[in-house]
C-alpha distance (Angstrom), angle and dihedral (degrees) to the residues before:
residue distance angle dihedral
M1 . . .
S2 3.81 . .
R3 3.76 121.9 .
L4 3.83 91.3 -158.5
S5 3.86 105.8 141.5
V6 3.77 124.4 -130.4
C7 3.82 119.6 -126.3
R8 3.78 113.1 -117.5
G9 3.77 102.2 -162.7
N10 3.82 150.2 10.1
V11 3.75 130.6 -115.1
T12 3.79 111.7 -91.2
T13 3.81 112.4 -179.8
D14 3.75 136.4 -35.7
H15 3.82 91.5 -104.5
S16 3.82 91.8 64.1
I17 3.79 100.3 43.1
L18 3.76 101.0 97.3
G19 3.83 95.5 34.6
R20 3.81 97.4 54.8
P21 3.82 121.9 109.0
P22 3.82 110.8 -81.8
D23 3.86 91.4 -118.3
D24 3.88 92.2 53.2
R25 3.78 96.6 94.4
V26 3.78 117.6 -148.1
Q27 3.79 113.0 -126.3
V28 3.73 133.4 166.9
L29 3.85 102.3 169.6
D30 3.79 126.9 45.5
A31 3.80 120.3 -134.6
D32 3.80 90.0 -85.2
G33 3.89 94.2 53.7
R34 3.76 97.9 -104.3
V35 3.77 123.5 129.1
R36 3.78 111.1 -98.6
D37 3.81 121.6 -123.1
G38 3.78 109.9 -86.9
A39 3.85 93.7 11.2
T40 3.77 122.2 135.7
V41 3.77 116.9 -135.8
P42 3.80 110.3 -140.2
D43 3.79 116.4 -116.6
I44 3.82 101.3 -106.9
P45 3.81 122.2 152.0
D46 3.75 116.0 -110.7
E47 3.79 93.3 -116.7
Q48 3.78 90.5 54.0
L49 3.80 92.7 49.8
V50 3.78 91.1 54.7
E51 3.78 90.4 46.0
M52 3.80 89.7 54.6
Y53 3.76 90.0 53.7
R54 3.76 91.7 47.0
Q55 3.76 92.6 52.1
M56 3.85 91.5 45.8
W57 3.84 89.1 53.6
L58 3.79 90.8 46.7
A59 3.79 91.1 50.5
R60 3.78 91.7 50.5
H61 3.82 92.3 49.2
F62 3.80 92.0 45.4
D63 3.82 87.5 53.5
E64 3.77 92.2 51.7
R65 3.75 93.4 50.1
A66 3.77 93.2 44.7
I67 3.80 91.4 54.8
S68 3.73 90.2 49.8
L69 3.86 92.0 49.3
Q70 3.86 89.5 53.7
R71 3.80 91.6 48.1
Q72 3.81 88.6 53.2
G73 3.82 92.0 50.4
R74 3.78 92.8 -113.4
M75 3.80 94.4 115.3
G76 3.82 139.6 26.9
T77 3.79 130.5 -106.3
Y78 3.79 109.9 -45.4
P79 3.86 134.0 -164.9
S80 3.83 113.8 -136.6
L81 3.80 121.3 -133.3
A82 3.81 99.5 -166.0
G83 3.78 110.5 142.4
Q84 3.85 93.8 21.6
E85 3.78 100.5 75.0
A86 3.83 95.2 105.0
A87 3.79 94.5 56.5
Q88 3.83 94.5 45.0
V89 3.82 98.1 45.3
A90 3.82 99.5 36.7
S91 3.81 95.4 47.2
T92 3.80 89.8 52.2
H93 3.77 91.2 50.4
A94 3.83 88.4 59.2
L95 3.79 90.7 65.0
N96 3.73 136.4 80.0
D97 3.82 118.6 -116.7
A98 3.79 88.8 -110.7
D99 3.83 93.0 56.9
W100 3.81 118.9 95.4
L101 3.74 132.6 -122.7
L102 3.80 125.9 -153.6
F103 3.77 118.0 -173.5
Q104 3.81 140.4 -178.2
Y105 3.77 104.3 -132.8
R106 3.80 107.0 -82.9
E107 3.81 99.7 66.5
H108 3.83 97.3 94.9
G109 3.80 88.4 143.2
A110 3.79 91.1 66.4
V111 3.78 88.6 54.1
V112 3.83 90.3 48.7
A113 3.81 88.3 52.4
R114 3.75 90.3 54.3
G115 3.79 91.9 47.2
L116 3.77 126.0 -70.8
E117 3.88 114.2 -122.5
P118 3.82 130.7 -179.0
E119 3.78 88.3 -113.5
Y120 3.82 91.1 72.6
L121 3.83 90.8 68.2
L122 3.85 89.1 52.1
Y123 3.80 90.5 70.5
W124 3.71 91.9 58.0
M125 3.77 89.7 45.0
G126 3.84 89.1 56.2
H127 3.76 105.0 -98.3
E128 3.78 122.7 123.6
R129 3.78 93.0 -141.1
G130 3.78 85.3 78.8
N131 3.80 88.7 65.8
E132 3.89 98.5 37.4
W133 3.75 97.7 59.2
L134 3.82 93.5 58.2
A135 3.79 91.6 78.0
E136 3.78 88.0 65.2
K137 3.83 86.1 65.5
N138 3.81 95.7 44.4
V139 3.76 90.0 -104.3
F140 3.82 120.0 136.8
P141 3.83 115.3 -129.3
I142 3.80 117.5 -81.9
N143 3.79 112.5 -84.7
I144 3.81 118.5 -146.7
S145 3.84 100.7 170.4
I146 3.84 105.6 85.2
G147 3.83 114.9 -98.7
S148 3.79 96.1 -19.9
H149 3.85 92.3 122.3
I150 3.85 93.0 59.7
P151 3.92 93.3 83.0
H152 3.74 87.0 46.4
A153 3.80 90.3 56.3
T154 3.81 90.6 51.0
G155 3.78 91.5 48.3
L156 3.81 92.9 48.5
A157 3.82 90.9 47.4
W158 3.82 91.7 49.0
A159 3.75 91.6 50.1
S160 3.86 88.8 50.0
K161 3.80 89.8 51.3
L162 3.82 92.7 50.8
K163 3.79 90.5 49.6
G164 3.76 91.6 45.1
D165 3.87 94.2 -136.9
G166 3.82 94.4 143.1
R167 3.74 97.3 -126.4
V168 3.77 126.7 147.4
F169 3.81 125.2 -148.8
V170 3.82 121.6 -150.1
C171 3.77 115.2 -162.8
H172 3.79 117.9 -162.7
F173 3.83 122.3 -157.8
G174 3.73 141.1 151.4
D175 3.77 128.7 -105.9
G176 3.84 88.9 -102.2
S177 3.77 89.2 65.5
T178 3.76 91.9 63.3
S179 3.83 87.6 69.1
E180 3.81 90.5 59.7
G181 3.76 127.0 93.5
D182 3.78 90.4 -126.3
F183 3.79 88.8 66.5
H184 3.78 92.6 56.5
E185 3.81 94.3 42.9
G186 3.80 93.7 47.5
L187 3.78 97.0 46.0
N188 3.81 94.9 40.2
F189 3.82 91.3 54.4
A190 3.82 90.8 43.4
G191 3.79 91.0 55.2
V192 3.76 94.1 47.6
F193 3.81 94.2 50.9
D194 3.80 99.1 31.4
V195 3.78 94.5 -129.2
P196 3.82 120.9 -173.3
A197 3.74 95.8 -108.3
I198 3.82 135.6 128.8
F199 3.82 115.1 -154.3
F200 3.80 104.1 -152.8
C201 3.81 113.7 -165.1
N202 3.81 112.4 -162.3
N203 3.80 95.9 -153.6
N204 3.80 100.3 -164.6
Q205 3.77 91.0 163.5
Y206 3.83 97.6 -110.6
A207 3.81 135.7 73.6
I208 3.82 90.5 -158.6
S209 3.82 96.8 -60.5
I210 3.82 101.2 -14.0
H211 3.79 115.7 97.5
R212 3.77 117.9 -133.0
D213 3.78 91.3 -113.7
E214 3.81 89.9 60.4
Q215 3.80 97.6 54.2
T216 3.82 103.0 48.1
A217 3.79 135.7 26.2
S218 3.82 91.4 -149.2
D219 3.78 115.3 112.3
T220 3.75 89.9 -134.4
I221 3.81 136.2 9.7
A222 3.80 90.3 -132.7
Q223 3.81 92.1 65.8
K224 3.81 89.9 64.1
A225 3.77 88.1 77.6
T226 3.79 89.4 71.0
A227 3.81 89.6 72.4
Y228 3.80 89.8 56.0
G229 3.78 96.1 48.2
F230 3.74 102.3 -112.3
D231 3.79 139.9 90.5
G232 3.76 124.4 -69.4
V233 3.81 119.4 -168.6
Q234 3.80 132.9 -176.4
V235 3.82 118.9 -144.0
D236 3.80 135.7 179.3
G237 3.83 98.0 -103.1
M238 3.75 93.4 -161.3
D239 3.84 92.0 58.3
P240 3.83 107.3 81.7
L241 3.88 93.4 -165.5
A242 3.83 92.2 53.8
V243 3.78 91.8 46.1
Y244 3.80 92.5 49.8
Q245 3.80 90.3 47.0
V246 3.78 94.8 52.0
T247 3.80 96.4 41.2
K248 3.81 90.8 48.0
A249 3.77 91.4 53.8
A250 3.78 90.6 46.9
V251 3.81 91.7 49.6
E252 3.79 91.3 50.3
K253 3.78 90.3 50.1
A254 3.83 92.1 49.5
R255 3.76 91.2 49.4
D256 3.80 96.8 42.4
P257 3.82 108.6 139.4
D258 3.78 91.0 -140.3
P259 3.90 103.6 84.6
D260 3.85 88.9 -151.2
E261 3.80 90.2 59.7
A262 3.79 102.1 38.2
R263 3.77 107.2 99.6
P264 3.84 140.9 151.4
T265 3.83 121.9 -106.2
L266 3.84 134.2 -150.8
V267 3.83 111.9 -142.2
E268 3.76 118.7 -164.6
A269 3.87 107.3 -162.2
V270 3.75 106.9 -164.7
M271 3.81 109.9 -147.1
Y272 3.81 144.1 127.9
R273 3.79 134.0 -118.8
F274 3.73 107.5 -133.1
G275 3.80 95.2 -161.1
A276 3.79 137.5 47.8
H277 3.89 123.4 -60.7
T278 3.79 85.8 -109.3
T279 3.77 136.2 -20.8
A280 3.82 86.0 -88.6
D281 3.81 93.1 59.2
D282 3.83 131.7 88.7
P283 3.84 107.5 -153.9
S284 3.79 94.0 -175.8
V285 3.78 87.0 78.4
Y286 3.81 94.3 66.8
R287 3.84 107.8 22.6
E288 3.79 140.6 42.8
D289 3.82 126.3 -115.8
E290 3.85 88.4 -129.3
E291 3.80 88.7 63.1
V292 3.77 91.9 51.1
E293 3.78 93.7 49.0
E294 3.79 92.3 49.0
W295 3.79 91.0 56.2
R296 3.83 91.4 44.9
E297 3.79 86.0 68.8
R298 3.80 85.1 73.1
D299 3.82 94.1 49.6
P300 3.86 104.1 156.0
L301 3.76 96.4 -141.8
P302 3.90 101.6 60.6
R303 3.78 88.1 33.7
F304 3.83 93.4 57.7
E305 3.82 90.2 37.9
T306 3.83 90.2 60.5
F307 3.75 90.8 51.1
L308 3.76 93.0 51.1
R309 3.80 94.5 44.2
E310 3.83 92.4 52.3
R311 3.86 87.1 56.2
D312 3.77 92.4 48.5
L313 3.83 92.0 -115.6
L314 3.81 93.5 119.9
D315 3.78 135.5 36.7
D316 3.80 134.6 165.4
D317 3.77 94.1 -85.8
R318 3.78 94.3 49.6
I319 3.79 91.6 46.9
D320 3.81 91.6 49.0
A321 3.84 88.0 53.0
I322 3.80 92.2 49.4
E323 3.81 91.5 50.4
A324 3.79 93.8 46.7
D325 3.82 91.5 48.3
A326 3.83 91.0 49.5
K327 3.77 91.7 50.9
E328 3.76 91.6 50.2
T329 3.73 93.8 47.2
V330 3.74 94.8 50.2
A331 3.83 92.3 45.2
A332 3.77 90.1 51.9
C333 3.81 90.2 50.0
I334 3.85 92.0 52.6
D335 3.76 92.3 47.6
A336 3.77 92.5 50.5
A337 3.81 94.3 44.3
E338 3.77 93.4 49.8
A339 3.82 90.9 47.7
Y340 3.77 92.2 55.2
E341 3.79 113.4 114.2
P342 3.84 111.9 -156.5
D343 3.78 120.7 -155.1
P344 3.87 109.4 -121.2
D345 3.80 89.1 -150.8
S346 3.78 89.2 69.4
I347 3.78 89.6 70.3
F348 3.82 86.8 78.3
E349 3.80 100.8 40.7
H350 3.79 100.3 91.0
A351 3.81 103.8 27.8
Y352 3.80 88.7 100.8
E353 3.83 132.6 1.8
T354 3.85 86.8 -123.4
P355 3.85 111.4 28.9
T356 3.78 112.7 -116.2
P357 3.81 120.7 -134.4
R358 3.77 90.6 -104.0
V359 3.81 92.5 54.2
R360 3.80 90.6 46.7
D361 3.83 89.5 51.6
Q362 3.81 91.7 49.8
R363 3.76 91.9 50.2
E364 3.76 93.5 49.9
H365 3.86 90.6 46.5
L366 3.81 90.0 54.7
R367 3.77 92.0 47.3
R368 3.82 91.0 53.3
L369 3.78 91.3 49.1
R370 3.83 91.7 50.4
E371 3.79 90.7 49.7
R372 3.83 89.9 55.0
H373 3.82 100.9 35.3
G374 3.79 107.0 16.3
D375 3.85 120.0 -135.2
D376 3.81 89.0 -31.7
A377 3.79 84.2 82.9
L378 3.75 88.8 72.9
T379 3.80 90.8 68.7
E380 3.77 99.8 31.0
E381 3.80 98.7 64.8
């Protein structure tokens, strides 16, 4: 039996988005990509709409190639984003360039929206440069431990508030993170100090193999915000227009110049991951193919494509060009990442501010091995 949820309401106006009941899911597009009766289409320039689609398609293709690289032994374990592109790309478009992103590990689409670089692949190939470069895009380093970046988001946002720099911090995490103590601590503190943060829960229905219904008795994740004293809103996470609309409203609330009105928001984006939790996972053990296919009917890419085609913003030629450009971009990223030659000495650079005798001895030992055996020494001992 499918666990696909039923929507309980339509979008009304921008003014009511954050104040609606947490089970009144915000939607703009129906499953076929057409505007729902009574829905409000957010005011987004045509060029930006097409760019959002381009980035969603790029994220999907990047995902496919990354899985292939892992299967070929050219990259480490990788978490697929397929099905979640709309939430990742659209929420990022609701931000200013100076705003910060914090993500768990699956939100590759948010990185794409900030500008995909070959260095990103390096992280999944085992080199720290793949993490380091993210700060140049105002993206916090990748977080693997579940939910532990949520208190960091609160701390960063509080520091920003104290400095008065007007920045907003969007923190992405999965539904499994809401069962962690870090979630409670981060959101409780954020509510007390009214920090300019948006806690963006990508509810893809599973915390690895545990369904959302089995990890919380709450009807929604959005309603958990009530305990922390701020708004929680549920949105169709596979509808890019709805995600943009909700995130934009939350950003404006976080950045409100009136200190009595500026508040954080918890966004629950309801979606589904089409693939495995990671390339080390077998989802057939805990879910049925029928469930996956039912959710595929809401695939954000064809859904958004329909919307754009009906507004004469896309046609076959333009889509072909977008797909060709994405393939070329990802291929170039792979070539550049695989051509990267790391310096083994860098392993020792940041172990201590001042290298200890033991670290110096280990570095010299590795250098001697490399002089005798070349880089094969890195795998021989």
